[in-house]
N, C-alpha and C positions, 0 to 999 in steps of 0.2 A: 200442228202440237205435238208429233209423234219426230219430227224433226229437232225439235226442241230437248224434248225428253231424253232423247239416245244424244243430244250433243253434249246435254246437263252432266249425263251417265257418263262418257267418254272423258271429258274433263276431268271429273272427282276421280274417276277411276288412274287417268294417266300420274294427277299428283300421288296418288296414295302408293300405288304401285311401285315409283321413284322412291318414296321412303323407306323400303324393305333391300334396297340396294347399296352398298357400301362405296362409297366415293364415287358412284356412277347416280349423272344429273339426266331427266327428260325435257327432251325440250319442251319450254313451255307455249310455242308455237306452234306442234304438235302432239294436240292431249291425245289422239290416237294410239292405240298403244303399237308397237313395232316389234311382228313375232321372232325375228330374225334374233334380236336381241334378249329378247325379255323371257325365247321357250322354256328354259330353264328351272326361270322365275316361276313361269307359268304351273312347270310342271309339277313344282314344288308349294305352290296353291290347288292342283289337282289333289295333290295328297289329302286335305284336309276338309276339301268339298264336298257339297252335299252328295252326290253319288257315290264316293267312297265310304261318305261313316254312314251311309244308309246299308250299304252293300257290306261292311266291317257290321256293325248293330244287328242286321237279319242272322250273321253266321254266326254270332255271339250266344244270339238266342236261340238259333238252329243246327247246333253242332252237330248233329245227327244226320244231318239232311244229306250231307257229302256221299256219294254213290261212288261203290266198287264196283269193279268187273274182276271177273274168274277170267283169271288165265295160269298158261300151261309153263312151266319154266320145266327144261330138260337136267333130269339128275342121274348120275352114276354112283351107283352104289352097290359094295359086296352083300348079294345074294338079298339084298332086299330091293321091291318094288312098290314106288309110294305114290305110283299111279301107275298109266296105263303103259304100257310093256312095249317097248321100239326092240321088233325080232332082230332085224335087221343090223341096227345100231349096234343091240346086245350082241352080236355076232363079232362084227367086225371090232369092236372095244376088245373080246377076250383074244382076237388073231394079233389085234397089235401087243398089247401090255401081255401076254400070255397067262393074265390073271384067269382059271377057268369060270367062276362065278360072280362075273362082274353083271351087274343087271344096269340099262337105260332106259327111264321111263320118264316120262313128262307128267310132274307133280302138280296139281290142281293148284294153286293159289289166288288170293284175294289182292289186290292192288288197288290202292287209291291213286296211282301213279298213271292215271287215264287223262284222257284230251282235255275236259270239259276241268277238271281239275288243275289241268296244267294253266289252264285260265283263271283259275282264284289263286293260286297258288303265284304267279306272275303279279296279276295284281296287289297283292297281298304285301311279295318284298317289292316292286316299286314303290307304292304306298311306303313303305316302310323308311324308306331309302331316302326319297326327296322328301318326307315330314323330317327326317334327322336335321338335312339338309338347310331347309328352312329355319327350324329351329335355331341353330348356328347361326343365322341370321340377327336372330333378334337382340338387342342392345338388353342393358341390364333393366329391371321392373317394367318391362315391356309387358302392356296388357294383352299384348296379341298373342305374348306365350303360350297362357293358360288355355287358349284356343287348339296349339299346336300339342302342349302337352296332354289334354284332355284327348285328342286323336291318337297320337304316338302309344298311350296307354291299352287306349282301344285294340290297336295292329298289334300289339307286345302281347294281349289276350290270346287273339286269333293266329300266332305264333306259334302258339305252344299246344295248339288242339292235335291231339294225336292222330285225327285224320288226314291233316297239312302236314306231317314230316316230312314223309316220303317225297310229296310232290315237290315240296322245300326244298330239298336237298341236290333237285338236278335243277333248279331254275338258274340261267343265266340273266343277267342284265340286260347284255347285247345281246341276246337272242328270244325275239318275241315268241309264244307261241303260235304254232302254225294254223293254216287253213282248214283243216281238217277240226283240230281242237276247237276253233274258234267255231266253228259252224254247229258241231258237236252241243256245244254249251248256249248256240243262240236259240237251235229246234228241243234242247230240254223244257220239259216241263216243269222241273224245281225250279223256285223262283232262287235260290240260289246260287243258279248259275244264272238266271236271270239278271239278275242285280249286280254280278261279276263281267257279264256284259256289258250293261250298260255304263257301270265304270270305264272300262277298257275302251268302248267307240268313243266315250267324252273326251279319255285321254288323248287318243287318235284324232277327236275334233279339234283339240285344241292345238295340236300338233299341225293340224293342214289346214289351222286360221278360220276354222266354222264359227261362224256369229254365234251361233244358236248354243252350240259347246263352251265359247267364252264367255257367252250371257249369264251362262248358268255355274260357271267355275267363279267368276269373281263376285256375283251380287250371292252368291253363300261364305263366302270369304271377306273380299276387301269393301262391297257396299250392302247394304242389309238389305232386304226389301219394304222398304220406307215408302211413304206414299209421296208422288211428286213435288209437292210443293215442300217437303223435306229433305228432298235430293239438293233441290235449287239453292235450299239455305245454305244444305251443306257445300255446294258448288259456289259459290259465293261467297262464305267466310272462308274457302279454300285460296281462292282469288287473291282477299285480301292478306292473307297471310304470306301466299308467295309474292306478292308487290313489296310488301313489308320485307323481305330476305333477302332480294335481290338487288333493293336499293339499299345503301349506306346513306347516302346523303335525306336529310331529313326532308326538306323539301321538294325531292324530286316523289320522295315516297308517297308525300301525301295528297302530291299531283296524280299519283297511280292509284293511288285509292278513291280519290274522285269520281276516274277513268274508269276503274271497275264498277263502281256502284251507280255510275250512271246506265252502262252496258245491263249492268241487271235491271233497274229500272224497265226497260226500254225490251227487255224479256220477259220481264213481268208483264207489261202492259199486252204484250202480243198474244 
């Protein structure tokens, strides 16, 4: 039964995934997903999937949980010390500039642009980017667009948080958080970073073709958590629609419909 359940899910997901592509068909003889071809679309669905939505909603409800670290910023001022004085650097600065009252000091400042917050900001930025791309693919009056709009509204609210303004300025789409930042976020006891890591690892799993990650993304976006018999009905209905759409001749369409119905009956008996 596990094999039949997986075949039903793969068949339905393969058909549904094709309908969100512009002018590109997914072969009906290969219902399994082609990662190389549909990777961008899978990333777009990741942006509105359960791991990302849970992370964004938790971040909005616990916006003050982001942790800032104390860092030291070197400053050169005229007769003003804003922190610990660096005597050696002060003497060198005075001799080089000829200014007798220059003081070089290490000013303590709190910054949110830390390793764990870089992971948070990167996930938020990528989710916003891919959600916008998925929304642009939708036709007019698409019922699927309401889910994307709701996710985009939550992501936009997160991007306006004061704690993420500084990390978001340094986010680059082509450069991911470093291993130290990912490790620090994974080791943190704060749930905000645990949710961020969960969303990040789900994306990397999707890109690597991990079955569990793909299943979690697709089941929370394309295929709802339905009972097995409801997914079976969904797959049969989708197969009937495929048969009628691929064949223009009525006689051939009827034969193909009967063929799909016979297969569905055999699968139900098994």
